[in-house]
N, CA, C and O atoms as a MOPAC input file, in Angstrom:
PM7 MOZYME 1SCF
protein

 N     -5.81300 1    31.08200 1   -35.46800 1
 C     -5.79300 1    30.81000 1   -34.05600 1
 C     -4.34600 1    30.71900 1   -33.58800 1
 O     -3.54300 1    29.99600 1   -34.17800 1
 N     -4.02800 1    31.41800 1   -32.57800 1
 C     -2.68000 1    31.40200 1   -32.03100 1
 C     -2.50000 1    30.15500 1   -31.18000 1
 O     -3.42300 1    29.70000 1   -30.50500 1
 N     -1.27500 1    29.61000 1   -31.23200 1
 C     -0.97800 1    28.45800 1   -30.39100 1
 C     -0.94800 1    28.88600 1   -28.93600 1
 O     -0.20200 1    29.79000 1   -28.56000 1
 N     -1.74500 1    28.24800 1   -28.13800 1
 C     -1.76600 1    28.54400 1   -26.71000 1
 C     -1.35700 1    27.29000 1   -25.95700 1
 O     -1.90500 1    26.20900 1   -26.17300 1
 N     -0.39100 1    27.45300 1   -25.07600 1
 C      0.02900 1    26.33000 1   -24.25000 1
 C     -0.77500 1    26.34500 1   -22.96400 1
 O     -0.84900 1    27.35700 1   -22.26600 1
 N     -1.36500 1    25.22100 1   -22.67000 1
 C     -2.12100 1    25.10600 1   -21.43200 1
 C     -1.17900 1    24.73000 1   -20.30400 1
 O     -0.34400 1    23.83500 1   -20.44000 1
 N     -1.32500 1    25.41600 1   -19.20600 1
 C     -0.53900 1    25.06900 1   -18.02500 1
 C     -1.05600 1    23.74000 1   -17.49300 1
 O     -2.26500 1    23.51100 1   -17.46000 1
 N     -0.14500 1    22.86000 1   -17.07700 1
 C     -0.62200 1    21.58300 1   -16.52700 1
 C     -1.50000 1    21.81000 1   -15.30100 1
 O     -1.25000 1    22.70300 1   -14.49100 1
 N     -2.52200 1    20.98600 1   -15.18600 1
 C     -3.42400 1    21.09900 1   -14.03600 1
 C     -2.66800 1    20.75000 1   -12.76500 1
 O     -1.88100 1    19.80400 1   -12.74600 1
 N     -2.89900 1    21.49800 1   -11.72000 1
 C     -2.26000 1    21.23900 1   -10.44200 1
 C     -3.30000 1    20.74200 1    -9.44900 1
 O     -4.45500 1    21.16800 1    -9.45400 1
 N     -2.85800 1    19.83900 1    -8.61100 1
 C     -3.72300 1    19.31800 1    -7.55900 1
 C     -3.13200 1    19.75700 1    -6.23100 1
 O     -1.95000 1    19.54000 1    -5.96400 1
 N     -3.94500 1    20.36400 1    -5.41900 1
 C     -3.51400 1    20.79800 1    -4.10200 1
 C     -3.85700 1    19.67800 1    -3.11900 1
 O     -5.02900 1    19.40700 1    -2.85700 1
 N     -2.82900 1    19.03800 1    -2.58300 1
 C     -3.02700 1    17.91800 1    -1.66200 1
 C     -2.66200 1    18.36600 1    -0.25700 1
 O     -1.56500 1    18.87600 1    -0.02500 1
 N     -3.57600 1    18.17600 1     0.67000 1
 C     -3.33000 1    18.55100 1     2.06200 1
 C     -3.03000 1    17.30400 1     2.87900 1
 O     -3.55900 1    16.22400 1     2.62000 1
 N     -2.16300 1    17.48300 1     3.87500 1
 C     -1.77900 1    16.39300 1     4.76000 1
 C     -1.85500 1    16.90200 1     6.18800 1
 O     -1.02800 1    17.70800 1     6.61400 1
 N     -2.87000 1    16.41800 1     6.94000 1
 C     -2.99300 1    16.88200 1     8.32500 1
 C     -1.95000 1    16.19600 1     9.20200 1
 O     -1.34800 1    15.19900 1     8.80500 1
 N     -1.74600 1    16.74100 1    10.39200 1
 C     -0.67700 1    16.25600 1    11.27700 1
 C     -0.84600 1    14.78500 1    11.65400 1
 O      0.12900 1    14.03400 1    11.64800 1
 N     -2.04600 1    14.37100 1    11.97500 1
 C     -2.27200 1    12.98300 1    12.39400 1
 C     -1.93800 1    12.01100 1    11.26100 1
 O     -1.31800 1    10.97400 1    11.49300 1
 N     -2.34700 1    12.34500 1    10.04300 1
 C     -2.05200 1    11.48800 1     8.90100 1
 C     -0.56600 1    11.50100 1     8.58300 1
 O     -0.00400 1    10.47600 1     8.19700 1
 N      0.07400 1    12.65500 1     8.74100 1
 C      1.50100 1    12.78500 1     8.44500 1
 C      2.35600 1    11.91500 1     9.35900 1
 O      3.44900 1    11.50100 1     8.97400 1
 N      1.86600 1    11.63400 1    10.57100 1
 C      2.60900 1    10.76800 1    11.49100 1
 C      2.69900 1     9.33800 1    10.97300 1
 O      3.64700 1     8.62200 1    11.29600 1
 N      1.73400 1     8.91900 1    10.18400 1
 C      1.74100 1     7.58500 1     9.62200 1
 C      1.30600 1     6.52700 1    10.61700 1
 O      1.12000 1     6.81000 1    11.80000 1
 N      1.14600 1     5.31500 1    10.13000 1
 C      0.77700 1     4.16700 1    10.94200 1
 C      1.71600 1     3.02900 1    10.59100 1
 O      1.84500 1     2.67400 1     9.42000 1
 N      2.37300 1     2.45100 1    11.58700 1
 C      3.30700 1     1.35700 1    11.34700 1
 C      2.54600 1     0.08100 1    11.00600 1
 O      1.52700 1    -0.23800 1    11.61900 1
 N      3.06400 1    -0.64100 1    10.01400 1
 C      2.48900 1    -1.91700 1     9.62000 1
 C      3.62000 1    -2.88400 1     9.27800 1
 O      4.58800 1    -2.50700 1     8.61700 1
 N      3.49400 1    -4.12900 1     9.72900 1
 C      4.46600 1    -5.14300 1     9.35200 1
 C      3.80400 1    -6.32800 1     8.65300 1
 O      4.40500 1    -7.39000 1     8.48800 1
 N      2.55700 1    -6.11900 1     8.25000 1
 C      1.82500 1    -7.13900 1     7.50200 1
 C      0.76600 1    -6.45700 1     6.64700 1
 O      0.04300 1    -5.58100 1     7.12100 1
 N      0.68000 1    -6.86400 1     5.38900 1
 C     -0.38700 1    -6.38700 1     4.51100 1
 C     -1.14900 1    -7.60300 1     3.99100 1
 O     -0.54800 1    -8.57600 1     3.53700 1
 N     -2.45000 1    -7.53600 1     4.06100 1
 C     -3.31500 1    -8.60400 1     3.56500 1
 C     -4.08800 1    -8.03200 1     2.39200 1
 O     -4.76100 1    -7.01000 1     2.52200 1
 N     -3.99100 1    -8.69400 1     1.24500 1
 C     -4.59600 1    -8.16700 1     0.02200 1
 C     -5.65600 1    -9.14100 1    -0.47600 1
 O     -5.39400 1   -10.33200 1    -0.64400 1
 N     -6.84300 1    -8.62000 1    -0.70800 1
 C     -7.93900 1    -9.36600 1    -1.31200 1
 C     -8.45700 1    -8.56800 1    -2.49400 1
 O     -8.19700 1    -7.37000 1    -2.60600 1
 N     -9.18900 1    -9.23400 1    -3.37400 1
 C     -9.73700 1    -8.51500 1    -4.52000 1
 C    -11.04400 1    -9.14700 1    -4.98900 1
 O    -11.33800 1   -10.31700 1    -4.74100 1
 N    -11.80100 1    -8.31600 1    -5.67300 1
 C    -13.00100 1    -8.76600 1    -6.36500 1
 C    -12.84000 1    -8.32800 1    -7.81800 1
 O    -11.76400 1    -7.87700 1    -8.21300 1
 N    -13.87500 1    -8.45400 1    -8.59700 1
 C    -13.79500 1    -8.03000 1    -9.99300 1
 C    -13.67400 1    -6.51500 1   -10.12100 1
 O    -13.21700 1    -6.02000 1   -11.15100 1
 N    -14.07600 1    -5.77400 1    -9.09200 1
 C    -14.11000 1    -4.31900 1    -9.22000 1
 C    -13.17700 1    -3.56200 1    -8.28500 1
 O    -13.03200 1    -2.34800 1    -8.42200 1
 N    -12.53300 1    -4.25700 1    -7.32500 1
 C    -11.68000 1    -3.51900 1    -6.39400 1
 C    -10.63700 1    -4.41700 1    -5.73600 1
 O    -10.80200 1    -5.63300 1    -5.64100 1
 N     -9.56900 1    -3.78400 1    -5.28900 1
 C     -8.55100 1    -4.42000 1    -4.47200 1
 C     -8.66500 1    -3.81600 1    -3.08100 1
 O     -8.84200 1    -2.60700 1    -2.93600 1
 N     -8.56300 1    -4.65500 1    -2.06100 1
 C     -8.62800 1    -4.19400 1    -0.68100 1
 C     -7.30900 1    -4.57700 1    -0.01000 1
 O     -6.93800 1    -5.75000 1     0.02700 1
 N     -6.60700 1    -3.57300 1     0.51900 1
 C     -5.34200 1    -3.80100 1     1.19900 1
 C     -5.53300 1    -3.42000 1     2.65800 1
 O     -5.78600 1    -2.25900 1     2.97900 1
 N     -5.41000 1    -4.41300 1     3.54500 1
 C     -5.48100 1    -4.18700 1     4.98700 1
 C     -4.06100 1    -4.16800 1     5.53900 1
 O     -3.28800 1    -5.09900 1     5.31100 1
 N     -3.72200 1    -3.10900 1     6.26500 1
 C     -2.41700 1    -2.98700 1     6.90000 1
 C     -2.56400 1    -3.30800 1     8.37700 1
 O     -3.40300 1    -2.73100 1     9.06800 1
 N     -1.73200 1    -4.24100 1     8.85800 1
 C     -1.83400 1    -4.77800 1    10.20900 1
 C     -0.47200 1    -4.62700 1    10.89400 1
 O      0.57200 1    -4.65300 1    10.24100 1
 N     -0.50300 1    -4.47000 1    12.21200 1
 C      0.72500 1    -4.48700 1    13.01000 1
 C      0.61200 1    -5.65000 1    13.98600 1
 O     -0.20400 1    -5.62900 1    14.90800 1
 N      1.45200 1    -6.67400 1    13.76600 1
 C      1.47200 1    -7.83600 1    14.64600 1
 C      2.67900 1    -7.70200 1    15.56300 1
 O      3.80400 1    -7.53600 1    15.09200 1
 N      2.45200 1    -7.77200 1    16.86300 1
 C      3.54200 1    -7.68000 1    17.82100 1
 C      3.86900 1    -9.06700 1    18.35600 1
 O      2.96500 1    -9.87000 1    18.59000 1
 N      5.15800 1    -9.35800 1    18.55200 1
 C      5.56400 1   -10.67600 1    19.06300 1
 C      4.89500 1   -10.98800 1    20.39400 1
 O      4.78700 1   -10.13000 1    21.27000 1
 N      4.45000 1   -12.22500 1    20.52900 1
 C      3.84300 1   -12.67100 1    21.77600 1
 C      2.40300 1   -12.23600 1    21.95500 1
 O      1.79200 1   -12.53800 1    22.98000 1
 N      1.85400 1   -11.54100 1    20.99200 1
 C      0.46800 1   -11.09100 1    21.07800 1
 C     -0.37900 1   -11.96300 1    20.15400 1
 O     -0.11800 1   -12.01100 1    18.95200 1
 N     -1.38400 1   -12.65100 1    20.68500 1
 C     -2.15900 1   -13.57800 1    19.86100 1
 C     -3.18800 1   -12.89500 1    18.94800 1
 O     -3.80200 1   -13.54700 1    18.10400 1
 N     -3.36900 1   -11.59900 1    19.11900 1
 C     -4.40800 1   -10.90400 1    18.36200 1
 C     -3.83300 1    -9.61600 1    17.78100 1
 O     -3.02000 1    -8.94900 1    18.42000 1
 N     -4.25400 1    -9.27500 1    16.57900 1
 C     -3.82400 1    -8.03300 1    15.94700 1
 C     -5.01300 1    -7.41000 1    15.24100 1
 O     -5.90900 1    -8.11400 1    14.77300 1
 N     -5.01800 1    -6.09100 1    15.16700 1
 C     -6.10500 1    -5.37300 1    14.50700 1
 C     -5.62100 1    -4.74500 1    13.21700 1
 O     -4.45400 1    -4.37600 1    13.08000 1
 N     -6.54100 1    -4.63200 1    12.27700 1
 C     -6.26000 1    -3.88100 1    11.05700 1
 C     -6.12300 1    -2.41600 1    11.44900 1
 O     -7.01800 1    -1.84700 1    12.07400 1
 N     -5.00000 1    -1.80800 1    11.08200 1
 C     -4.73500 1    -0.41000 1    11.42300 1
 C     -5.23200 1     0.53200 1    10.34500 1
 O     -5.59000 1     1.67600 1    10.62600 1
 N     -5.25600 1     0.05000 1     9.10400 1
 C     -5.70100 1     0.89600 1     7.99600 1
 C     -6.15900 1     0.00600 1     6.85400 1
 O     -5.58400 1    -1.05700 1     6.62100 1
 N     -7.18700 1     0.43500 1     6.14600 1
 C     -7.68200 1    -0.29400 1     4.97600 1
 C     -7.73300 1     0.67200 1     3.80300 1
 O     -8.27900 1     1.77000 1     3.90600 1
 N     -7.15400 1     0.24400 1     2.68900 1
 C     -7.16800 1     1.04300 1     1.47500 1
 C     -7.90700 1     0.24100 1     0.40700 1
 O     -7.59600 1    -0.92700 1     0.17800 1
 N     -8.87700 1     0.86600 1    -0.23900 1
 C     -9.63800 1     0.22100 1    -1.30200 1
 C     -9.27000 1     0.91500 1    -2.61500 1
 O     -9.35000 1     2.13800 1    -2.72900 1
 N     -8.86500 1     0.11300 1    -3.60400 1
 C     -8.38200 1     0.63600 1    -4.88200 1
 C     -9.12300 1     0.00300 1    -6.04500 1
 O     -9.57900 1    -1.13700 1    -5.95300 1
 N     -9.24400 1     0.74600 1    -7.14800 1
 C     -9.71800 1     0.13900 1    -8.38900 1
 C     -8.59100 1    -0.74100 1    -8.92800 1
 O     -7.43500 1    -0.53000 1    -8.56200 1
 N     -8.88800 1    -1.70900 1    -9.77500 1
 C     -7.81700 1    -2.52200 1   -10.35700 1
 C     -6.75600 1    -1.67000 1   -11.07100 1
 O     -5.56600 1    -1.97700 1   -11.00500 1
 N     -7.19000 1    -0.60500 1   -11.74900 1
 C     -6.24500 1     0.26300 1   -12.45000 1
 C     -5.29800 1     0.96000 1   -11.46800 1
 O     -4.09400 1     1.04200 1   -11.71300 1
 N     -5.84300 1     1.45600 1   -10.36400 1
 C     -4.99500 1     2.11000 1    -9.36500 1
 C     -4.08400 1     1.10100 1    -8.66300 1
 O     -2.95000 1     1.43500 1    -8.31900 1
 N     -4.55800 1    -0.11500 1    -8.45000 1
 C     -3.71800 1    -1.14600 1    -7.83800 1
 C     -2.51700 1    -1.43200 1    -8.73600 1
 O     -1.40000 1    -1.59700 1    -8.24700 1
 N     -2.74500 1    -1.49000 1   -10.04500 1
 C     -1.64500 1    -1.74700 1   -10.97000 1
 C     -0.67100 1    -0.56500 1   -11.00200 1
 O      0.54200 1    -0.76300 1   -11.07100 1
 N     -1.19600 1     0.65300 1   -10.95300 1
 C     -0.32500 1     1.83300 1   -10.89500 1
 C      0.49500 1     1.84400 1    -9.60300 1
 O      1.67100 1     2.20800 1    -9.61700 1
 N     -0.12100 1     1.44800 1    -8.48900 1
 C      0.58900 1     1.37500 1    -7.21500 1
 C      1.71600 1     0.34000 1    -7.29200 1
 O      2.82800 1     0.59600 1    -6.83000 1
 N      1.42900 1    -0.81900 1    -7.87200 1
 C      2.44700 1    -1.85300 1    -8.04100 1
 C      3.63500 1    -1.31600 1    -8.83600 1
 O      4.78600 1    -1.53700 1    -8.45900 1
 N      3.36100 1    -0.61700 1    -9.92600 1
 C      4.43000 1    -0.05300 1   -10.75800 1
 C      5.21900 1     1.00100 1    -9.98100 1
 O      6.44900 1     1.00800 1   -10.02200 1
 N      4.52300 1     1.88300 1    -9.27900 1
 C      5.19600 1     2.93800 1    -8.51700 1
 C      6.04300 1     2.34300 1    -7.39600 1
 O      7.15400 1     2.81300 1    -7.15200 1
 N      5.53900 1     1.32000 1    -6.71100 1
 C      6.31500 1     0.65900 1    -5.65500 1
 C      7.56600 1     0.01200 1    -6.24200 1
 O      8.64800 1     0.11600 1    -5.66500 1
 N      7.42500 1    -0.64800 1    -7.37300 1
 C      8.56900 1    -1.27800 1    -8.02200 1
 C      9.64400 1    -0.26100 1    -8.39400 1
 O     10.83300 1    -0.49800 1    -8.18100 1
 N      9.22000 1     0.87000 1    -8.95100 1
 C     10.17200 1     1.92000 1    -9.32500 1
 C     10.87500 1     2.49300 1    -8.09200 1
 O     12.08200 1     2.73100 1    -8.11500 1
 N     10.11900 1     2.71000 1    -7.02400 1
 C     10.71000 1     3.26900 1    -5.80400 1
 C     11.63400 1     2.27300 1    -5.11200 1
 O     12.67000 1     2.66800 1    -4.57800 1
 N     11.28100 1     0.99800 1    -5.11000 1
 C     12.16300 1    -0.01400 1    -4.53700 1
 C     13.46500 1    -0.07700 1    -5.33200 1
 O     14.54300 1    -0.19200 1    -4.74900 1
 N     13.37100 1    -0.00100 1    -6.65500 1
 C     14.57600 1     0.00300 1    -7.49100 1
 C     15.47600 1     1.18900 1    -7.14000 1
 O     16.68400 1     1.02000 1    -6.97400 1
 N     14.89700 1     2.38400 1    -7.02700 1
 C     15.69000 1     3.57200 1    -6.67000 1
 C     16.32700 1     3.41700 1    -5.29400 1
 O     17.48800 1     3.77600 1    -5.10000 1
 N     15.56900 1     2.88200 1    -4.34000 1
 C     16.09000 1     2.66600 1    -2.98900 1
 C     17.29800 1     1.72500 1    -3.02700 1
 O     18.32900 1     1.99600 1    -2.41200 1
 N     17.15000 1     0.60700 1    -3.76500 1
 C     18.23000 1    -0.37200 1    -3.81600 1
 C     19.46500 1     0.16200 1    -4.53700 1
 O     20.58400 1    -0.20500 1    -4.18000 1
 N     19.29100 1     1.00500 1    -5.52800 1
 C     20.42800 1     1.64500 1    -6.19100 1
 C     21.17800 1     2.51500 1    -5.19000 1
 O     22.40800 1     2.54400 1    -5.18400 1
 N     20.43600 1     3.21900 1    -4.34700 1
 C     21.05700 1     4.13700 1    -3.38500 1
 C     21.58800 1     3.42500 1    -2.14700 1
 O     22.60500 1     3.84200 1    -1.59200 1
 N     20.91900 1     2.35500 1    -1.69900 1
 C     21.24200 1     1.76400 1    -0.39400 1
 C     21.60000 1     0.28600 1    -0.43600 1
 O     21.92100 1    -0.28800 1     0.60500 1
 N     21.55800 1    -0.33700 1    -1.57700 1
 C     21.84300 1    -1.76400 1    -1.67000 1
 C     20.56700 1    -2.59000 1    -1.66400 1
 O     19.48100 1    -2.09900 1    -1.35600 1
 N     20.73300 1    -3.86100 1    -2.01400 1
 C     19.58400 1    -4.76800 1    -2.13300 1
 C     18.86000 1    -4.94300 1    -0.79900 1
 O     19.48500 1    -5.08700 1     0.25100 1
 N     17.55400 1    -4.92800 1    -0.86400 1
 C     16.72600 1    -5.21500 1     0.30500 1
 C     16.65700 1    -6.73100 1     0.42700 1
 O     16.19600 1    -7.41200 1    -0.48800 1
 N     17.11200 1    -7.25200 1     1.55100 1
 C     17.10100 1    -8.69900 1     1.77400 1
 C     15.71600 1    -9.12300 1     2.24700 1
 O     15.13100 1    -8.49400 1     3.12900 1
 N     15.20800 1   -10.17900 1     1.66300 1
 C     13.91000 1   -10.73300 1     2.06100 1
 C     14.17500 1   -11.80100 1     3.10800 1
 O     14.60800 1   -12.90300 1     2.77300 1
 N     13.91900 1   -11.48800 1     4.37000 1
 C     14.20500 1   -12.43200 1     5.44600 1
 C     13.12200 1   -13.50400 1     5.50900 1
 O     11.95000 1   -13.25000 1     5.23000 1
 N     13.53600 1   -14.67500 1     5.87400 1
 C     12.59900 1   -15.78200 1     6.03800 1
 C     11.86200 1   -15.62200 1     7.35700 1
 O     12.48500 1   -15.41300 1     8.39800 1
 N     10.56500 1   -15.71700 1     7.31900 1
 C      9.76500 1   -15.66000 1     8.53500 1
 C      8.82400 1   -16.85100 1     8.55600 1
 O      8.35000 1   -17.31400 1     7.51800 1
 N      8.56900 1   -17.32800 1     9.74600 1
 C      7.60800 1   -18.41500 1     9.88900 1
 C      6.24600 1   -17.93200 1     9.41900 1
 O      5.87800 1   -16.78900 1     9.69100 1
 N      5.48600 1   -18.77300 1     8.71800 1
 C      4.15900 1   -18.35500 1     8.26700 1
 C      3.25500 1   -18.02200 1     9.44900 1
 O      3.27700 1   -18.68900 1    10.48300 1
 N      2.47700 1   -16.99200 1     9.26600 1
 C      1.54100 1   -16.55900 1    10.30300 1
 C      0.18400 1   -17.17500 1     9.98500 1
 O     -0.35000 1   -16.93800 1     8.90200 1
 N     -0.38500 1   -17.95200 1    10.88900 1
 C     -1.70900 1   -18.52100 1    10.60600 1
 C     -2.75800 1   -17.41400 1    10.61300 1
 O     -2.99200 1   -16.76600 1    11.63400 1
 N     -3.36700 1   -17.21700 1     9.48800 1
 C     -4.37800 1   -16.16700 1     9.36300 1
 C     -5.70900 1   -16.77800 1     8.97100 1
 O     -5.78200 1   -17.63700 1     8.09300 1
 N     -6.74500 1   -16.32700 1     9.62700 1
 C     -8.08500 1   -16.76500 1     9.26400 1
 C     -8.98800 1   -15.54500 1     9.32500 1
 O     -9.52500 1   -15.20800 1    10.38000 1
 N     -9.14900 1   -14.88700 1     8.18600 1
 C     -9.93900 1   -13.65800 1     8.12400 1
 C    -11.26000 1   -13.87500 1     7.41000 1
 O    -11.91400 1   -12.91000 1     7.01500 1
 N    -11.65800 1   -15.10800 1     7.24300 1
 C    -12.93100 1   -15.36500 1     6.61400 1
 C    -12.82000 1   -15.41400 1     5.09500 1
 O    -11.72500 1   -15.59500 1     4.56100 1
 N    -13.93400 1   -15.25600 1     4.39500 1
 C    -13.94000 1   -15.36700 1     2.92600 1
 C    -13.03200 1   -14.31400 1     2.31300 1
 O    -12.91600 1   -13.20400 1     2.83100 1
 N    -12.38900 1   -14.66900 1     1.20900 1
 C    -11.49800 1   -13.73300 1     0.53100 1
 C    -11.99700 1   -13.45900 1    -0.87800 1
 O    -12.74100 1   -14.24900 1    -1.45900 1
 N    -11.57200 1   -12.33000 1    -1.40700 1
 C    -11.87800 1   -11.99700 1    -2.79000 1
 C    -13.31200 1   -11.59700 1    -3.05000 1
 O    -13.78000 1   -11.70600 1    -4.18300 1
 N    -14.02100 1   -11.14100 1    -2.04000 1
 C    -15.40300 1   -10.72800 1    -2.24000 1
 C    -15.56600 1    -9.27200 1    -1.81900 1
 O    -14.94800 1    -8.81400 1    -0.85800 1
 N    -16.41100 1    -8.55700 1    -2.55600 1
 C    -16.65500 1    -7.16000 1    -2.21300 1
 C    -17.81300 1    -7.03400 1    -1.27600 1
 O    -18.16600 1    -5.92400 1    -0.87600 1

């Protein structure tokens, strides 16, 4: 049998215009159950007493851990190129979204 090298599988990912524009978020709320992590992205504007979830992402625990690792690596690269990201102190936001950690 001759040695045959398999070409790596390629994934064709499409990005439509609306998704490519992105959605601004300045708050992420993370909950989890035994089988999934739920990340809600919210935009809170000053002086506005109410905010809506702009996007919700549901991940398996394995994908959540991969995302954490990828974010850490990208933050490290960013800080090497642009300097340390300062974590500014903000007043706690009173949040009451009901029960947490349930699917």
